[in-house]
N, C-alpha and C positions, 0 to 999 in steps of 0.2 A: 273462756270467762266463765266463772262458777257463779252458783247462785248469790252466795255473800257480795262479790262485786255487783252483779243485778241488782242487788237490792238498796246498797251503797249510794249507786248512781243514780236510783231512782229517788232515795231520799236526798240527795241533794240538788236534783232536778226540782223538785217539791220545793224546797227550802229556796233556794234560788227564783223557783217561780210567786211564791208568796212575799219576798223581799222587794222582785220587781212590780207585785199588784202593791205592794204597802207604797212605795216609791210613787207610782203613779198616783195615790190615791193621796199622798202627801203633798204634792206638785199641784193636784188638783185644787185640793182644799186653802192650799194658800192663797189663791185667788180672790177672796174674799175679804180675806185677813190683810193683805196687802192694801188694797181698795181702801180697808177703815184707816192703814196706818197712812198712808195718802193723804186723807180728808182730814185726818187728826194732822197733821204737820203741815197740811196746806200747796202740799206738792203734789206737781202728776194726777192735778184732778181733773177728771171729764165732768163736773158738774158747773154751770155754767155759772158765772159771779152775777151780782144784782148789782155792783157799784162800776161806774165806766172806770179804767185806769187811769189814777190823774199822774201827772208831772208833778211829784213833791218837791223837785229843786227850783220849782219857781219861786221866786221871792215876790210874791204881789202887795207888799210890804213898801214896796219900793218901784219908783218910773225913773227912766232916763230916757232923754231926750237924745236920738241920734237923727243927726242933720248930713244929707246926701251931695255929694260933688261932683261932678263931672266933668273932664277936659278929655281934647283929644290935640296934642302937645303938635301943630304944624302935618294936621293930617287933613285930610278933605273928609273929614266924619263933622255930622252933626252926632253930639252925645251929652242925653241929657238923664239924668231921674227921672221915675214916672212919678215920685210923690217926693218933695224935698226934705222931709222931715218926719218923724214916729217916735210916737212914746213907746217905749216896750219895759218890760218887767225885766228883773234879770234872771238867766233860766229859762227864758222864752223862747221857743223855737220862731223866727221872725224870717221872711221872704220878702224882698224887696225889689224892683225889677227896675233897669235899664233900659234905655231905648238907643240905639245907635243907626244912622244912614248914612249910605255911600253915596256923596254927592258928586263924584269922579266918575267919569264914562268907561272907567274901567275897573277890574276887580283890585282891591287894598286888602292888604293883612296887618292886623295890627296887635300889639299883646299890651294888656292893660297892667298898672301896677297901682296897688292898693298905698295907701297912705291915711296915718290917722294924724287928727289936732284936739286935745293932745297928745303926743305921740306914745305916752304911757298906757292909754287907753289900748292901743293896739294889742298889747299882751292878753288884754281878758275879751278879745271879741274871736271867737272860734267860727272861721266858715267852713260851712256842710258842704256849699256847692255856689261854682262861682266862676264867670265867666274868665276871669282873672287866672285863672290856671292853666287855658291852656291862648295858643293864636286862635286869633279870630279873624277869618277871611269872609269879607263881604263883596257881591258880585255891583257891578256898576249899577247905582240907585236901588237898591238893596236897603230893605229898612228891618230890623232885628228888635225884638224884645229878649233883653237876657237877663236871667235872675238870679240873684245872690242870696243863701238861704244862711244862715248866722244865727246862734246867740252870743249872747251878753252872758261872761260866766259872772256868778255873782260875787266872787271875789273881787268884783270892781271895787276901789276905795270908793267910800261916800260923799267924798269930796267932790266928787267927776259927776255930775248932773246932767253936763250935755256933751256930747263929742262930735266931730264932725269922721264921715268915712267918704275919702276922697278918693275918685278913680283917674287916673290919667292913660290915656291910650296912647304907644309912639308904633307909629309906622315899623315893620320890620323890614330890613333892608335884604331885599334881593328876589321877596316873596312878594312883590306887586306885578 
């Protein structure tokens, strides 16, 4: 290698080093700039919010009465809601418990089916958790509380001021 090539290589190395240091400095300088942008836009903020998060989809101007009913069709179970009715605001997350007891001296498996009165109301009930999603097996003499979590959709027609949520348990053949 001659002297001219060596000098060219050193210049190239110096330039590349300067560019690398500048890129590192630029990336390091972006951190506070990025934080300012996030705060201004209200995203990815590490700052604690002073007001609690609120569910803005709850219609507090309206109340719907929900009645609960429970039946065990031909089964050796006592099945009833813990509360018979409650008033809810459309959009509000609600949880209600049902209590079931197997009075037979052997295990019994059942499946619950929901129905609504008026039937139109069923289109506006969104269940998040329900014992009706799976078969339930109760041991002999077992008593259990089973929750149902649901939301009444805010688009429920205004003329429906009361509806009934009814569950009927049916015995699952061959599972007892």
